[in-house]
DOGUZA-457159 format. One record per residue (C-alpha): x, z, y negated. Coordinates in steps of 0.05 Angstrom, whole numbers, plus 5000, padded with zeros to 4 digits. Each point is the difference from the previous one (the first is absolute). Example, Ala and Ser with C-alpha at 12.3 -4.5 7.8 and 13.67 -1.06 7.14 Angstrom:
% residues 2
((5246,5156,5090))
((5027,4987,4931))
//
This chain:
% residues 184
((5002,4997,5000))
((5021,4990,4928))
((5023,5065,4964))
((4952,4982,4945))
((4939,4996,5033))
((5018,5072,5029))
((5012,5022,4931))
((4939,4975,4973))
((4961,5033,5061))
((5032,5065,4997))
((5016,5011,4923))
((4925,5022,4985))
((5007,5054,5056))
((5068,5027,4974))
((4972,5012,4923))
((4984,5074,4982))
((4944,4986,4966))
((4960,4970,5056))
((5027,5051,5046))
((4971,5055,4957))
((4936,4962,5001))
((5001,4985,5077))
((5011,5082,5001))
((4939,5020,4966))
((4949,4958,5043))
((4982,5012,5069))
((5043,4985,5059))
((4947,4946,5032))
((4990,4970,4930))
((5075,4994,4983))
((5020,4964,5073))
((4942,4954,4988))
((5024,4979,4927))
((5070,4991,5022))
((4984,4953,5058))
((4956,4968,4965))
((5053,4991,4939))
((5054,4975,5051))
((4948,4957,5036))
((4980,4973,4933))
((5079,4987,4978))
((5015,4970,5063))
((4935,4951,5000))
((5023,4978,4929))
((5073,4998,5009))
((5002,4915,5011))
((5079,5012,5021))
((4976,5052,5054))
((4942,4952,5024))
((5044,4935,5005))
((5055,5039,5045))
((4953,5043,5035))
((4967,4932,5025))
((5071,4968,5017))
((5020,5067,5036))
((4931,4995,5034))
((5017,4925,5017))
((5068,5030,5032))
((4971,5050,5031))
((4952,4956,5042))
((5058,4948,5011))
((5041,5061,5022))
((4935,5012,5048))
((5000,4934,5027))
((5071,4989,5019))
((4997,5074,5030))
((4941,4974,5039))
((5039,4941,5021))
((5062,5041,5011))
((4962,5052,5049))
((4966,4940,5043))
((5069,4978,5006))
((5026,5055,5025))
((4941,5012,5043))
((5019,4934,5033))
((5073,5026,5000))
((4974,5059,5035))
((4960,4964,5051))
((5049,4945,5014))
((5052,5056,5014))
((4958,5058,5033))
((4937,4962,5034))
((5002,5025,5074))
((4990,4932,5027))
((5032,4954,4960))
((5045,5037,4950))
((5071,4994,4992))
((5022,5063,5034))
((4948,4993,5054))
((5034,4930,5011))
((5067,5026,4996))
((4976,5055,5057))
((4972,4945,5051))
((5069,4963,4990))
((5040,5060,5010))
((4963,5015,5065))
((4999,4926,5024))
((5078,4997,4989))
((5007,5068,5031))
((4965,4973,5063))
((5041,4937,4995))
((5066,5037,4996))
((4976,5048,5056))
((4985,4935,5047))
((5067,4973,4972))
((5039,5055,5020))
((4967,5006,5069))
((5020,4926,5011))
((5072,5016,4976))
((5003,5053,5052))
((4973,4954,5053))
((5049,4944,4982))
((5057,5054,4997))
((4989,5019,5074))
((4988,4934,5022))
((5066,4983,4963))
((5032,5061,5038))
((4969,4976,5065))
((5027,4931,4995))
((5068,5018,4983))
((5000,5045,5062))
((4977,4937,5034))
((5051,4965,4975))
((5056,5048,5021))
((4965,5007,5068))
((5003,4924,5000))
((5068,4987,4977))
((5030,5057,5053))
((4959,4962,5050))
((5025,4930,4977))
((5068,5033,5008))
((4988,5025,5066))
((4968,4931,5026))
((5057,4960,4969))
((5049,5047,5039))
((4961,4987,5059))
((4997,4927,4984))
((5080,4996,4988))
((5006,5045,5073))
((4962,4944,5034))
((5032,4946,4972))
((5063,5029,5020))
((4964,5011,5063))
((4983,4932,5008))
((5064,4967,4978))
((5042,5047,5050))
((4950,4974,5053))
((5010,4930,4974))
((5075,5010,5015))
((4985,5032,5063))
((4956,4949,5018))
((5053,4946,4978))
((5049,5042,5044))
((4956,4996,5065))
((4995,4934,4989))
((5068,4978,4988))
((5013,5049,5063))
((4947,4963,5038))
((5033,4933,4980))
((5063,5021,5019))
((4973,5028,5062))
((4967,4939,5024))
((5060,4961,4980))
((5038,5038,5046))
((4955,5005,5053))
((4988,4928,4992))
((5073,4987,5008))
((5010,5046,5058))
((4947,4967,5035))
((5027,4930,4983))
((5065,5022,5021))
((4973,5034,5070))
((4961,4927,5005))
((5063,4959,4993))
((5034,5047,5039))
((4952,4997,5064))
((4991,4925,4989))
((5083,4992,5002))
((5001,5043,5058))
((4954,4965,5033))
((5021,4934,4978))
((5068,5005,4992))
((5031,5049,5051))
((4960,4978,5051))
//
């Protein structure tokens, strides 16, 4: 409010004459006169009325904006805290879904690790069995080679034995023929 307007309203109340006059009257009349005087001065003051209208317009604008802000805050509140579609309920739903998925993944990871460990054990056993089989194969191969050498030796021995028997038989036959035909 403007200081001049305030002084115009308050000045009559501060004057001594006015105070003495007011003091001599009954309390109800004095209060009523003071209020009528203040009302008359407020109504007559053009400066105060135009500023009062501007102030009322601004207050109405503030009320409208406050209403809009209140509605917006209500919408934000609903968007955040609505139990069905609010941000916090969706976050909680996603968190529980992720917790379940995490538990499933951890379970699968445990199963995969168990399978991996079993595979490594099987591979180690297979490797040991493979080495053992390889040794057996080498042993059998050596045995076969040794049998083939023995067979070759037996064949050679058999050939030489046959050759010796055939030579001895031929010698006996020629000697018998010689003694039969020539010595007689």
